[in-house]
Structure formats: C-alpha cells, structure tokens
C-alpha positions in Angstrom: -31.8 -29.2 47.2 -30.5 -25.6 46.6 -32.2 -22.5 45.4 -31.7 -23.1 41.7 -33.1 -26.7 41.9 -36.1 -25.4 43.8 -36.6 -22.9 41.0 -36.4 -25.6 38.3 -38.9 -27.8 40.2 -41.4 -24.9 40.4 -41.0 -24.1 36.8 -41.6 -27.7 35.8 -44.7 -27.9 37.9 -43.3 -30.5 40.3 -43.8 -28.6 43.5 -47.2 -30.2 44.0 -45.6 -33.6 44.2 -43.2 -32.8 47.0 -43.6 -29.6 49.0 -40.8 -27.6 50.5 -42.0 -28.6 54.0 -41.7 -32.3 53.2 -38.2 -31.8 51.6 -37.0 -29.8 54.6 -38.1 -32.5 57.0 -36.6 -35.3 55.0 -33.4 -33.5 54.1 -30.1 -35.3 54.6 -28.0 -34.2 57.6 -25.5 -31.5 57.0 -21.7 -32.1 56.8 -21.3 -30.8 60.4 -23.6 -33.5 61.7 -21.5 -36.4 60.3 -18.7 -38.0 62.3 -15.4 -37.2 60.6 -12.8 -40.0 60.4 -9.5 -39.5 62.2 -6.5 -38.5 60.2 -6.3 -36.4 57.0 -8.9 -37.1 54.3 -7.9 -39.2 51.4 -8.4 -37.4 48.1 -10.8 -39.0 45.7 -9.5 -40.1 42.3 -10.5 -37.5 39.6 -10.1 -38.3 35.9 -7.8 -36.0 34.1 -9.7 -33.5 32.0 -8.2 -30.7 29.9 -11.3 -28.6 29.9 -14.5 -28.7 32.0 -17.7 -29.2 30.0 -19.9 -26.2 29.7 -22.8 -26.2 32.1 -26.1 -24.5 31.5 -26.6 -21.4 33.7 -29.1 -21.5 36.4 -31.6 -18.6 36.8 -29.6 -17.2 39.8 -26.4 -17.3 37.8 -28.0 -15.5 34.9 -29.3 -12.9 37.3 -25.9 -12.3 38.8 -24.3 -12.1 35.3 -26.8 -9.5 34.1 -26.5 -7.6 37.4 -22.7 -7.4 37.1 -22.9 -6.4 33.4 -25.3 -3.7 34.2 -23.2 -2.2 37.0 -20.0 -2.2 34.9 -21.5 -1.2 31.6 -21.5 2.6 30.6 -24.6 2.0 28.5 -28.1 0.7 29.2 -28.3 -3.1 28.4 -31.5 -4.9 27.4 -33.9 -5.4 30.2 -34.3 -9.0 31.6 -37.9 -8.7 32.3 -38.9 -12.3 31.9 -36.1 -13.6 34.1 -37.0 -11.1 36.9 -40.6 -12.0 36.8 -39.8 -15.7 37.1 -37.4 -15.2 40.0 -39.7 -12.9 41.9 -42.5 -15.3 41.5 -40.3 -18.1 42.8 -39.3 -16.0 45.8 -43.0 -15.3 46.6 -43.8 -19.0 46.5 -40.9 -19.9 48.6 -41.6 -17.2 51.2 -45.2 -18.5 51.5 -43.9 -22.1 52.0 -41.3 -21.0 54.6 -44.0 -19.0 56.5 -46.2 -22.1 56.7 -43.3 -24.2 58.0 -42.5 -21.6 60.7 -46.1 -21.6 61.9 -46.1 -25.4 62.1 -45.9 -26.4 65.8 -44.3 -29.7 64.9 -41.3 -28.0 63.3 -38.1 -29.1 65.1 -35.1 -26.9 66.0 -33.0 -28.4 63.2 -35.8 -27.5 60.7 -35.8 -23.9 62.0 -32.1 -23.7 61.2 -32.8 -24.8 57.6 -35.6 -22.3 57.5 -33.2 -19.5 58.5 -30.8 -20.6 55.8 -33.5 -20.5 53.2 -34.6 -17.0 54.3 -31.0 -15.8 54.2 -30.7 -17.1 50.6 -33.9 -15.4 49.6 -32.7 -12.0 51.1 -29.5 -12.4 49.1 -31.4 -12.9 45.9 -33.7 -9.9 46.7 -30.7 -7.7 47.3 -29.3 -8.6 43.8 -32.7 -7.8 42.2 -33.0 -4.5 44.0 -29.4 -3.5 43.1 -30.0 -4.5 39.4 -33.2 -2.3 39.2 -31.6 0.6 41.0 -28.6 0.6 38.6 -31.0 0.7 35.6 -33.0 3.5 37.2 -29.8 5.5 37.8 -28.9 5.3 34.2 -32.4 6.1 33.0 -32.5 9.2 35.2 -29.0 10.3 33.9 -29.8 9.7 30.2 -33.5 10.4 30.2 -33.5 13.1 27.5 -31.2 10.9 25.3 -33.6 8.0 25.8 -36.6 9.9 24.7 -34.9 10.9 21.4 -33.4 7.5 20.6 -35.8 4.8 19.5 -33.1 2.0 19.6 -32.4 2.6 23.3 -36.1 2.5 24.1 -36.3 -1.0 22.7 -34.0 -2.1 25.6 -36.4 -0.8 28.3 -39.5 -2.2 29.8 -42.8 -0.3 29.4 -42.5 1.0 32.9 -38.9 2.2 32.3 -39.9 4.0 29.1 -42.7 5.8 30.9 -40.4 6.7 33.8 -37.8 8.1 31.4 -40.4 10.2 29.6 -41.9 11.7 32.7 -38.5 12.4 34.3 -37.3 14.2 31.1 -40.4 16.3 31.0 -40.0 17.3 34.7 -36.3 18.1 34.2 -37.1 20.3 31.1 -39.8 22.2 33.0 -37.4 22.7 36.0 -34.6 24.0 33.8 -37.0 26.3 31.9 -38.4 27.9 35.0 -35.0 28.3 36.7 -32.8 29.4 33.7 -34.1 29.2 30.2 -37.0 31.7 30.6 -34.5 34.4 31.5 -32.4 33.9 28.4 -32.9 35.3 24.9 -35.2 33.0 22.7 -32.2 32.0 20.5 -30.4 30.6 23.5 -33.3 29.1 25.4 -32.9 25.6 24.1 -31.6 22.3 25.5 -30.8 20.6 22.2 -28.5 23.1 20.5 -25.7 21.6 18.4 -22.5 23.4 17.5 -19.3 22.4 15.9 -16.5 21.3 18.3 -18.9 21.7 21.3 -20.1 18.7 23.3 -23.8 17.8 23.0 -26.2 19.3 25.5 -27.9 15.9 25.8 -25.9 13.6 28.1 -25.2 10.3 26.3 -23.5 7.1 27.4 -19.7 7.1 26.9 -19.1 3.9 24.9 -15.4 4.7 24.7 -15.0 4.1 28.4 -12.6 1.1 29.1 -14.1 -2.0 30.7 -12.8 -5.3 31.8 -14.2 -8.0 29.5 -14.2 -11.7 30.4 -14.7 -14.0 27.4 -17.2 -16.8 28.2 -16.3 -18.4 24.9 -13.9 -18.0 22.0 -14.8 -14.7 20.2 -14.0 -13.3 16.8 -11.2 -10.8 16.6 -12.0 -7.3 17.5 -10.5 -4.1 16.1 -9.1 -1.7 18.8 -8.9 2.1 18.3 -5.2 2.0 17.4 -5.9 -0.4 14.5 -4.6 -3.6 16.1 -6.7 -6.8 16.3 -7.4 -8.6 19.6 -8.5 -12.2 19.7 -10.4 -12.9 22.9 -10.1 -16.6 23.8 -12.3 -18.3 26.4 -11.4 -17.4 29.9 -9.3 -14.4 29.0 -9.9 -11.0 30.6 -9.1 -7.9 28.5 -9.2 -4.1 29.2 -10.9 -2.6 26.1 -13.2 0.2 25.1 -16.8 -0.9 25.7 -17.9 -0.2 22.1 -15.5 -2.9 20.8 -17.2 -5.7 22.8 -20.7 -4.2 23.0 -22.3 -6.9 20.7 -20.5 -9.7 22.5 -21.9 -8.5 25.8 -25.5 -8.3 24.4 -25.2 -11.8 23.0 -23.8 -13.2 26.2 -20.4 -14.2 24.8 -18.6 -11.7 27.0 -19.3 -10.6 30.6 -18.0 -7.5 32.3 -16.1 -7.8 35.5 
C-alpha cells in the first residue's frame, strides 16, 4: 500500500481496522526478494487502447500539481488550505505510527527497511509542502503593497497570509519613510503616485510573462496578443502569455510546467 492509499484509508476512517504496523508486518515481499526466471521476461498481452482513461488525482498528485503551478506562475494562485491541512494531518498520523513501530522490540530487520522507506517518502512530501509555502511567501513579500490594495487577490490568500501581507507592507512603508521619504518635499513623499507613461510605484505581478502551459484536457480556443487563435488540445504544451491561460490554470484544465 503506497502513500496515497494510506491517505485514502485514513480519510475513510479505516485505519482503526488495520493499523500501519499490521500492514507493514504482513506486506508482500518486494520484487528484489523474488526469484527471477532465467532468460528474458515475456511481455504480457496488453489490449490496444487509443487513449488511457482519465484517473482521479491522488492528494499527493494534487499537491505536486499546485506546487508546480505556484512556482511557475507569475501571479499568486488560490491557496490550497484544505488540501494542505489534510496532508499534514496524514503525515502526523503516519509519523506517530512509524515511531511506535520503531520502538517495538519485535520489529524485524526487513520491517526496519520498510520503515526507512516510509520515512523517506514522508520527508519527500514535507519538502514539497515547505517549498509550496515558501514560494507563496516570496510572492506575498514581493507584492505586499499590491495585495493590501486589491480585494480580489486577498480572496486567494489564507487568513494568515493576509495578515502577513498587511504587517509586511506596514513595516516596509515605515522603513522607506524613515530612510527616504521624510527628507523629500511633501508633494513627493508618497509611495502610490501615478503619472502618465510612468510605471506604477506599486509592484504588481506581470501577467504578460510567457509560461509553458500543458493542457490536461481539451480547452476552448484562446486569443493571443497578435490576434491569432490557439486551440489547446489535451496533452499539448504551448508557450503563451500567462494571462491567456489564467482561468484555465485556476480551474485545473491547464497546468504550468
């Protein structure tokens, strides 16, 4: 049973019927433990299929997709708070079970190997979670003043992220005032001045930045900046400005690579 099946079992409340310790002890032998026949293996007969049926994403696959999207997206995507809470809760439960198994004197050497593999997988998942959170915090720090003035962006953040953006923006404003603005004339001592043909003083995400978009399903045609239409079919990867596929990414129809 892999990490995702363990997650589904805990979510369904079936962990009480069969613990991790019991499953580890009664697990089938690994491929390396089996005697391999002499000679090249004979390929199994596989029915011809034009297209593989779509499978539902596991929680770990969802996390990796949102992590990759967040790292490659120039804007801040909606927070996946519920998914993170469920995954972290699952890691906590699995860590407690693994610790109990390690402390059991009757645990064999083969079982200790399986414990090590389980811990390695948990560390891999925790790395993805930390990287996902660090990526979002980097964007929040960079666009803090823009976030505090844009109600739509604030809806994509968690309560903790909104509080962090507000406090960071206030600290940055006070720092700039004490270092520079208090020495300038009052007419120029502002951080939100707008002038024609001059870039905004508030840093905003650049949605015109090109991204590699992988279509997870057939998508409606999109209009490119030069006026041409692009039809993104399932499995195709296109280099397009982010704003042209923004809604597809939010809906999960397109992923960034």
